[in-house]
C-alpha positions as a Markdown table, in Angstrom:
| # | Residue | x | y | z |
|---|---|---|---|---|
| 1 | Unk | 109.3 | 97.1 | 94.0 |
| 2 | Unk | 107.3 | 96.0 | 96.6 |
| 3 | Unk | 104.1 | 96.0 | 93.6 |
| 4 | Unk | 106.3 | 93.2 | 91.8 |
| 5 | Unk | 107.0 | 91.5 | 95.1 |
| 6 | Unk | 103.0 | 91.2 | 95.8 |
| 7 | Unk | 102.3 | 89.9 | 92.4 |
| 8 | Unk | 104.9 | 87.3 | 92.4 |
| 9 | Unk | 103.8 | 86.2 | 95.6 |
| 10 | Unk | 100.1 | 85.8 | 94.5 |
| 11 | Unk | 101.7 | 84.1 | 91.8 |
| 12 | Unk | 103.4 | 81.2 | 93.9 |
| 13 | Unk | 100.4 | 81.0 | 95.8 |
| 14 | Unk | 98.4 | 80.3 | 92.9 |
| 15 | Unk | 100.6 | 77.6 | 91.6 |
| 16 | Unk | 101.3 | 75.9 | 94.6 |
| 17 | Unk | 97.7 | 75.7 | 95.1 |
| 18 | Unk | 97.2 | 74.2 | 91.7 |
| 19 | Unk | 100.1 | 71.8 | 92.0 |
| 20 | Unk | 98.5 | 71.0 | 95.7 |
| 21 | Unk | 95.3 | 70.1 | 93.9 |
| 22 | Unk | 97.2 | 68.0 | 91.6 |
| 23 | Unk | 98.7 | 66.3 | 94.3 |
| 24 | Unk | 95.3 | 65.5 | 95.9 |
| 25 | Unk | 94.0 | 64.2 | 92.8 |
| 26 | Unk | 96.3 | 61.7 | 92.0 |
| 27 | Unk | 96.6 | 60.7 | 95.5 |
| 28 | Unk | 95.1 | 57.0 | 96.3 |
| 29 | Unk | 91.9 | 57.4 | 98.5 |
| 30 | Unk | 91.9 | 61.3 | 99.1 |
| 31 | Unk | 88.4 | 63.0 | 99.4 |
| 32 | Unk | 87.7 | 64.7 | 96.3 |
| 33 | Unk | 86.0 | 67.5 | 98.2 |
| 34 | Unk | 89.7 | 68.6 | 99.2 |
| 35 | Unk | 90.7 | 69.0 | 95.5 |
| 36 | Unk | 87.6 | 71.2 | 94.9 |
| 37 | Unk | 88.9 | 73.3 | 97.8 |
| 38 | Unk | 92.2 | 73.7 | 96.3 |
| 39 | Unk | 91.2 | 74.8 | 93.1 |
| 40 | Unk | 88.6 | 77.2 | 94.7 |
| 41 | Unk | 91.4 | 78.8 | 96.3 |
| 42 | Unk | 93.5 | 78.8 | 93.3 |
| 43 | Unk | 90.3 | 80.4 | 91.7 |
| 44 | Unk | 89.9 | 82.9 | 94.3 |
| 45 | Unk | 93.3 | 83.9 | 94.5 |
| 46 | Unk | 93.5 | 84.4 | 90.8 |
| 47 | Unk | 90.8 | 86.8 | 90.8 |
| 48 | Unk | 92.0 | 88.6 | 93.7 |
| 49 | Unk | 94.9 | 89.0 | 91.6 |
| 50 | Unk | 93.2 | 90.4 | 88.5 |
| 51 | Unk | 91.3 | 92.9 | 90.8 |
| 52 | Unk | 94.1 | 94.1 | 92.5 |
| 53 | Unk | 96.1 | 94.6 | 89.1 |
| 54 | Unk | 93.2 | 96.4 | 87.8 |
| 55 | Unk | 93.2 | 98.5 | 91.0 |
| 56 | Unk | 96.9 | 99.6 | 90.6 |
| 57 | Unk | 96.6 | 100.5 | 86.7 |
| 58 | Unk | 93.3 | 102.7 | 87.8 |
| 59 | Unk | 95.0 | 104.3 | 91.0 |
| 60 | Unk | 98.7 | 104.6 | 89.0 |
| 61 | Unk | 100.4 | 102.3 | 91.4 |
| 62 | Unk | 101.5 | 100.4 | 88.4 |
| 63 | Unk | 102.0 | 102.6 | 85.3 |
| 64 | Unk | 101.0 | 102.5 | 81.5 |
| 65 | Unk | 103.8 | 101.1 | 78.9 |
| 66 | Unk | 104.3 | 102.5 | 75.8 |
| 67 | Unk | 103.8 | 105.7 | 74.1 |
| 68 | Unk | 100.2 | 107.2 | 74.3 |
| 69 | Unk | 99.8 | 110.3 | 72.0 |
C-alpha cells in the first residue's frame, strides 16, 4: 500500500512540475530559465521514479504479475 502511495506521489509531483513549466512558458515576460528548471525537475523526478521501480522489482517490494512457468 505504501508503495502505491509513493508511486502516486511521484506521479503527482511530475505532473505538477510539468504544468508549472507550462504556466511559466505562457506567462508574459517570464524568464525562460525557470521553465528549463521546472522541466529539469520533471525529468529528474521521472528518472528517480524509474530507478525506484526497477529497484522495487529487483528487491521484491513490487511483485511481478502473471504466470511464469
